[in-house]
C-alpha positions in Angstrom: 85.0 68.8 124.7 82.2 68.7 122.1 81.0 72.0 120.7 77.4 71.4 122.0 78.8 71.0 125.5 80.8 74.2 125.2 77.8 76.1 124.1 75.7 74.7 126.9 78.3 75.6 129.5 79.3 79.0 128.2 76.2 80.2 126.4 76.1 81.6 122.9 77.1 85.1 124.1 80.3 83.9 125.7 81.1 81.7 122.6 80.7 84.8 120.4 83.2 86.6 122.7 85.6 83.7 122.3 85.5 84.0 118.5 86.4 87.7 118.8 89.1 86.7 121.3 90.7 84.3 118.9 90.8 86.9 116.2 92.3 89.6 118.5 94.9 87.3 120.1 96.1 86.0 116.7 96.1 89.3 115.0 99.7 90.1 116.1 103.1 88.5 116.1 104.4 90.9 118.8 104.8 88.9 122.0 104.3 91.8 124.4 101.1 92.9 122.5 99.7 89.3 122.7 100.4 89.1 126.4 98.6 92.4 127.0 95.6 91.2 125.0 95.4 88.0 126.9 95.4 89.7 130.3 92.8 92.2 129.3 90.6 89.5 127.9 91.0 87.3 131.0 89.8 90.1 133.3 86.8 90.9 131.1 85.7 87.3 130.3 86.2 85.9 133.8 85.0 89.1 135.5 87.9 89.1 137.9 89.8 91.7 139.9 93.2 90.7 138.5 95.0 88.1 136.3 98.5 87.0 135.6 100.3 84.9 133.0 103.4 83.0 133.8 105.7 81.5 131.2 108.0 78.5 131.7 111.7 78.9 131.4 112.8 75.5 130.2 116.5 76.2 131.2 115.8 77.0 134.8 112.5 75.1 135.1 110.9 78.1 136.7 107.8 80.1 136.0 108.1 83.9 135.6 105.4 86.5 135.7 105.5 87.9 132.2 102.5 90.1 132.6 99.8 90.8 135.2 96.9 93.1 135.8 95.6 94.7 139.0 96.9 97.3 141.4 100.2 95.6 142.1 100.8 94.2 138.6 104.4 95.6 138.3 105.4 94.1 141.6 104.3 90.7 140.5 106.9 90.6 137.7 109.7 90.4 140.4 108.6 86.9 141.3 109.7 83.6 139.9 108.1 80.3 141.0 109.7 76.9 140.9 107.8 74.0 139.4 105.4 72.8 142.2 105.7 76.1 144.2 102.4 77.8 144.8 99.1 77.1 143.1 100.5 78.2 139.7 103.6 75.9 140.2 101.3 73.0 141.1 99.2 73.5 138.0 102.3 73.7 135.8 103.8 70.6 137.4 100.6 68.5 137.2 99.3 70.2 134.0 95.8 70.2 135.6 93.4 73.2 135.9 92.1 74.1 139.3 89.5 76.4 141.0 90.5 77.4 144.6 87.5 79.3 146.1 89.4 80.1 149.3 93.2 80.2 149.0 93.8 80.7 152.7 92.6 77.1 153.2 94.8 75.7 150.5 98.4 74.8 151.6 99.7 75.3 148.1 99.0 79.1 148.1 102.2 81.1 147.9 101.3 83.7 150.5 104.7 85.6 150.1 103.3 87.1 147.0 100.5 88.8 148.9 102.8 90.0 151.6 105.2 91.5 149.1 102.6 93.2 147.0 99.9 94.0 149.6 97.3 92.5 147.3 94.8 90.2 149.0 94.2 87.0 147.0 90.9 85.4 148.0 90.2 82.9 145.1 92.1 81.7 142.1 91.2 80.0 138.9 94.4 78.6 137.2 94.8 76.6 134.0 97.9 75.3 132.2 98.9 76.7 128.8 100.0 74.1 126.3 101.0 74.4 122.6 101.4 71.2 120.6 101.2 69.2 123.8 104.1 71.1 125.4 103.6 73.2 128.5 104.6 76.8 128.0 103.1 78.4 131.1 99.9 79.0 133.2 97.1 81.5 133.2 95.4 82.8 136.4 92.2 84.6 137.1 92.2 86.1 140.6 89.2 87.1 142.8 85.9 86.9 141.0 84.2 90.3 141.3 81.0 91.0 143.3 82.1 88.3 145.9 81.2 85.6 143.4 83.1 82.3 143.0 84.7 80.9 139.9 82.6 78.0 138.4 83.0 75.3 135.8 81.8 77.6 133.0 84.7 80.0 134.0 87.1 77.1 133.9 86.0 76.1 130.4 86.3 79.7 129.2 89.7 80.1 130.7 90.9 76.7 129.2 89.9 77.8 125.7 91.4 81.2 126.2 94.7 79.5 127.4 94.8 77.3 124.3 94.3 80.3 122.0 97.0 82.3 123.9 99.5 79.4 123.9 99.3 79.0 120.1 99.6 82.8 119.6 102.6 83.0 122.0 104.3 80.0 120.3 103.8 81.6 116.9 105.2 84.9 118.2 108.3 83.1 119.6 108.9 81.2 116.4 108.6 84.5 114.5 111.0 86.2 116.9 113.5 83.3 116.4 113.2 83.6 112.6 113.8 87.3 112.8 116.8 86.8 115.0 118.1 84.0 112.7 117.6 86.3 109.8 119.6 89.1 111.4 122.4 86.6 112.3 122.3 85.2 108.8 122.5 88.7 107.3 125.6 89.4 109.4 127.1 86.1 108.5 126.5 86.2 104.7 126.8 89.9 104.0 130.5 89.7 103.1 129.8 86.8 100.8 126.8 88.3 99.0 128.8 90.6 96.9 128.7 90.5 93.1 132.4 90.3 92.3 133.8 91.1 88.9 135.3 93.8 86.7 133.9 92.7 83.4 131.7 95.2 81.6 128.7 92.9 81.7 128.9 92.6 85.5 129.5 96.3 86.0 126.5 97.1 83.9 124.4 94.7 86.0 125.6 96.3 89.2 124.7 99.8 87.9 121.2 98.6 86.9 120.8 96.8 90.3 121.7 100.0 92.1 119.0 101.9 90.3 116.4 99.1 90.6 117.1 98.9 94.4 115.7 102.4 95.0 112.2 101.5 93.9 109.6 98.9 94.7 109.0 97.5 91.2 108.8 93.7 90.8 112.0 92.4 89.4 112.7 89.2 87.4 116.3 87.8 87.3 117.0 85.3 84.6 120.0 83.1 84.0 121.4 79.6 84.1 121.7 77.7 87.4 124.7 78.8 89.5 125.1 82.2 87.9 124.3 84.1 91.1 120.6 85.1 90.8 120.0 84.8 94.5 123.2 86.8 95.2 122.0 89.6 92.9 118.6 89.6 94.7 120.3 89.9 98.1 122.5 92.7 96.8 119.5 94.6 95.5 117.8 94.1 98.9 120.9 95.3 100.8 121.1 98.4 98.6 117.4 99.2 99.0 115.5 101.2 101.7 114.2 97.8 102.9 117.6 96.6 103.9 116.8 96.6 107.6 113.8 94.4 107.0 113.7 90.7 106.2 115.0 89.1 103.0 113.1 85.9 102.7 113.8 83.1 100.2 111.5 80.5 98.8 112.5 77.9 96.2 109.3 77.2 94.4 110.3 73.8 92.9 111.0 71.8 96.0 107.5 71.6 97.5 104.1 70.2 96.3 101.5 72.8 95.4 99.7 72.5 98.8 102.9 72.7 100.8 104.2 75.6 98.7 101.0 77.6 99.2 101.2 76.9 102.9 104.9 78.0 102.9 104.0 81.2 101.0 100.7 82.2 102.5 100.6 80.3 105.8 97.7 78.1 106.9 95.1 77.9 109.6 94.8 75.0 112.0 93.0 72.1 110.3 93.4 73.5 106.8 94.7 70.1 105.6 96.0 66.8 107.0 98.9 67.6 109.3 98.0 71.2 109.9 98.0 71.0 113.6 98.3 74.7 114.3 98.3 78.0 112.5 101.4 78.7 110.5 102.7 82.1 109.4 103.7 82.2 105.7 106.7 83.7 104.1 104.8 86.7 102.8 104.0 87.7 106.4 107.6 87.0 107.5 108.8 89.3 104.7 106.4 92.2 105.5 108.3 95.4 104.9 111.1 93.6 103.2 111.8 91.5 100.2 110.5 88.1 99.1 112.8 86.2 96.7 110.9 83.5 94.7 113.5 81.2 93.0 112.6 78.9 90.2 109.3 80.8 89.6 108.7 78.9 86.4 107.8 75.8 88.2 104.7 77.2 89.9 101.4 75.4 89.5 98.6 77.4 87.6 96.5 77.7 90.8 99.5 79.1 92.8 100.3 81.5 89.9 96.8 82.9 90.2 97.2 83.4 94.0 100.5 85.1 93.5 99.1 87.4 90.8 96.5 88.6 93.2 99.1 89.4 95.8 101.1 91.3 93.2 98.0 93.3 92.2 96.2 93.8 95.5 99.0 93.3 98.1 96.6 91.0 100.1 95.8 87.3 100.5 94.3 84.7 102.8 96.0 81.9 104.6 95.3 78.4 103.3 92.0 77.4 105.0 91.4 80.9 106.3 89.0 83.8 105.6 90.9 86.7 107.1 92.4 89.0 104.5 96.0 89.9 105.3 97.7 92.9 103.7 101.4 93.0 103.3 104.0 95.4 102.0 106.5 93.2 100.3 108.8 93.6 97.3 108.9 90.6 95.0 112.1 89.5 93.3 111.6 86.4 91.2 114.2 84.3 89.4 114.1 81.5 86.8 116.3 79.5 84.5 113.2 78.4 82.6 111.9 79.6 79.2 108.9 81.5 80.5 107.9 82.5 76.9 107.7 78.9 75.9 105.7 78.2 79.1 103.2 80.8 78.0 102.8 79.3 74.5 102.2 75.9 76.1 99.7 77.3 78.6 101.9 76.4 81.5 102.7 79.9 82.7 100.2 82.8 82.9 101.0 85.7 80.6 99.5 88.3 83.0 101.8 87.0 85.8 104.8 87.1 83.4 104.3 90.8 82.7 103.7 91.5 86.4 107.0 89.9 87.3 109.2 91.4 84.6 108.6 95.1 85.3 112.4 95.1 85.6 114.3 92.3 84.0 118.0 91.4 84.5 119.9 88.6 82.8 122.8 87.0 84.7 125.6 85.8 82.3 127.2 82.4 82.4 130.7 82.3 83.8 132.1 81.3 80.4 130.8 84.7 79.1 132.8 86.7 81.7 136.1 84.7 81.8 138.1 87.8 82.8 136.3 87.6 86.2 137.4 84.0 86.9 140.7 85.0 88.6 139.0 87.7 90.7 136.2 85.4 91.8 138.6 82.6 92.6 140.6 84.9 94.8 137.4 86.2 96.5 136.3 82.7 97.4 139.8 81.8 98.5 139.8 84.6 101.0 136.4 83.6 102.3 137.1 79.9 102.8 140.7 80.3 104.1 139.3 82.6 106.8 136.3 80.4 107.6 138.5 77.3 107.9 141.5 78.9 109.4 143.7 77.6 106.6 146.6 80.0 105.8 146.2 79.7 102.0 147.8 82.8 100.5 146.9 82.6 96.8 146.5 80.6 93.6 149.4 79.6 91.4 149.5 81.0 87.8 149.2 77.5 86.4 146.1 76.8 88.5 144.6 80.2 87.5 145.2 79.3 83.8 143.4 76.0 84.2 140.5 77.7 85.9 140.3 80.3 83.2 140.2 77.8 80.5 137.7 75.4 82.0 134.1 75.6 80.6 132.2 75.8 84.0 128.9 74.2 83.3 127.9 74.8 86.9 128.9 78.5 86.6 129.9 80.6 89.6 128.5 78.0 92.1 130.8 75.3 90.6 133.8 77.7 90.9 133.0 78.5 94.5 132.7 74.8 95.3 136.0 74.1 93.5 137.9 76.7 95.6 136.3 75.5 98.8 137.4 71.9 98.1 140.9 73.1 97.2 141.2 75.0 100.4 140.0 72.0 102.4 142.2 69.4 100.7 145.2 71.5 99.6 148.5 70.9 101.4 150.5 74.1 100.7 150.3 77.8 101.1 148.9 78.1 97.5 146.3 76.4 95.5 148.2 74.5 92.8 147.0 72.6 89.8 147.2 69.3 91.6 144.6 70.6 94.1 142.0 70.8 91.3 139.8 67.9 90.2 140.6 65.7 87.3 137.5 67.0 85.5 138.8 70.5 85.7 142.5 69.8 84.9 141.7 67.4 82.0 138.3 68.3 80.5 136.7 65.3 78.7 136.8 65.1 75.0 133.8 67.0 73.7 133.6 69.4 76.6 133.8 73.0 75.7 136.6 75.1 77.2 137.0 78.8 77.2 139.3 80.3 74.5 142.9 80.1 75.7 145.5 82.8 75.1 147.0 80.6 72.3 143.7 80.6 70.4 140.2 79.1 70.4 139.8 75.5 71.3 137.9 73.2 68.8 135.0 71.0 69.5 135.7 67.5 68.2 133.6 66.6 65.2 130.4 64.6 65.9 130.1 65.7 69.5 127.4 68.2 70.6 127.4 70.2 73.8 124.4 68.2 75.0 126.1 64.9 74.5 129.2 66.1 76.3 127.1 67.3 79.2 125.3 63.9 79.4 128.6 62.1 79.4 129.9 64.3 82.2 126.8 63.8 84.4 127.0 60.0 83.9 130.7 60.0 84.8 130.1 62.0 87.9 127.3 59.7 88.9 129.6 56.7 88.5 132.2 58.5 90.6 129.7 59.1 93.4 128.2 55.6 93.2 124.8 57.0 92.1 124.6 59.5 94.9 122.7 62.3 93.2 123.1 64.9 96.0 126.9 64.4 95.9 126.9 64.5 92.1 125.0 67.7 92.1 127.5 69.2 94.5 130.4 68.2 92.3 128.7 69.5 89.2 128.0 72.8 91.0 124.2 72.6 90.3 121.1 72.1 92.5 119.8 68.5 93.1 116.5 69.6 91.6 118.3 70.8 88.5 120.2 67.5 88.2 116.9 65.6 88.4 115.5 67.6 85.6 118.6 67.0 83.4 118.5 63.2 84.2 114.8 63.2 83.3 115.7 64.5 79.8 118.3 61.9 79.1 117.0 59.3 76.7 118.1 55.7 77.4 120.7 54.4 75.0 119.5 52.3 72.1 120.1 48.6 72.6 
C-alpha cells in the first residue's frame, strides 16, 4: 500500500498514532511486555470492546490465546484453535484479513468461546500476523464501540499494527533463544574455561584477573593467537558481579565494516541492502553483562569512532536509526596486533587506545610457561576423554617429554587440538608418542624447540624463526592439499590469522 493511500484512509492523526505505536512496541525485547502493549494499542486504535492475540504453535499447528483484553480475558487463554477452526483459524489458514460485521450470521464463528466465557461477540476484525513472510499468529479486534462497525480504515490500521507487532514478537523470540543458548553454552563451556597452570606468570595473571573482575573498568588483553585471551575474558566475566548476565563475543576481523557495525549496534529495517527487518546488536544483547571484542586492532576508523562514543557515553544508535539506546556493558577487548604501531601509522585512534587499556593484561606464549604443558595436556585429556567417552587414563612420560620440548607456534590452542586428535585417534589407554603428529615428534630443521632437560637446543645457522615458520606453513598446506581451514586447524591458529601470515609471505625469487 502506498504511503499516500495510507494517509488518505487513516488520516494524519491515526498515522501519527502508528508512529508512536511502532516506537512503543519495539522499545522492549520482553515478549509478555510486547503482547500487553499490542493489546492495549489494538483496543485504543480500533476503539473496540476487547481484543486478542493468538500465536501459532508450529509443532501442534494450533493457535493459542497468548493475551486478550476485556472482561473474560483470562478465560480466553484456556482455548486453543486448530488451523481453520473459527474465524481466527480461517484467517490463519488462508492468511487473509476479514471484517465480520455480524458473527452470528457467519458459519466460521467459534460460538463455544462465547458460551464458555459469557462474553457476547457481535463483530470481529481479524488480520494475520506475518514476519518475513512467515505466519506467526493472528490479531483480533472484537465489537466496535458505540454500536459502530469496523471499516476498511480499521482494517488498514490493524494490518499495519499486526506487521509491527509480528516483527517485535519475532525479535523478542530470537532474543529469548539467544539468551537460552547463552545459558546453555555457559553450562557447557564453564568447566573448560578455566585458566590452567601453576607457573608464576599464570598465577600472577589469575590474581590480577580476580581483582579486575570486581570493577567495571575497560580491559585490554594482549598476546599471540592461541594464548587464551578469550578464555581469560570469560574467566573475568565469571568472577565478576555480571556473571549471571550475558557474555557476548564478537570477532572484529571477520566482517566488513557495514556488517560489523550492524553486528555490534544492530540496524533498522531498510538501513542497507538486505536489511529486511530490525536487528538487535551485540551491545544490546550484552546489556548488564560483558562484551568481548576480539581482534580489536582490525577495526575501521569509522567503527573505532562509534566504539569510542559508546565507551564514553554508554549510548549509541542502530545503523539507519535515530533512537538513542543506552546500555550498561563492560568492554573487554583483545588483540595480537601492535596497536602502538597502528597509532603511529594513523590506523588506530590514540584516544580509543587509552580508553581500552585502562587495565592491560599480557597473555604469555606457551613456550614461556613450559612447566604448564603437562598440566594443560592432562586437563584437555580429561575434557575430551569424557566428551568422547574414550577411556584414556593418561599420557606416557615419553609423550609428555615430546610435548614439553615442542615449540608450540599455535600456543595453547595448538596443544588443545593435539590432545583432542590424540584422544580421537589413539588406540590405547594412554596417549603415547606414536599418537602425536610427525611435526610434533620430529620438529623440522630450523624450528625452535623449548629447552630440554639436557640443555638448550641450538637454532641451525642461517635459519631464522620467520623462515622456519614459513616452511612449516607451506608444508602443512601441501599436506592438506591447499585447504586453508584444515591447515589453520592443524597449526592451531585461526583461519584469519593464517590468511594474514600468507599475505606476508614473499614469493620465492625465480
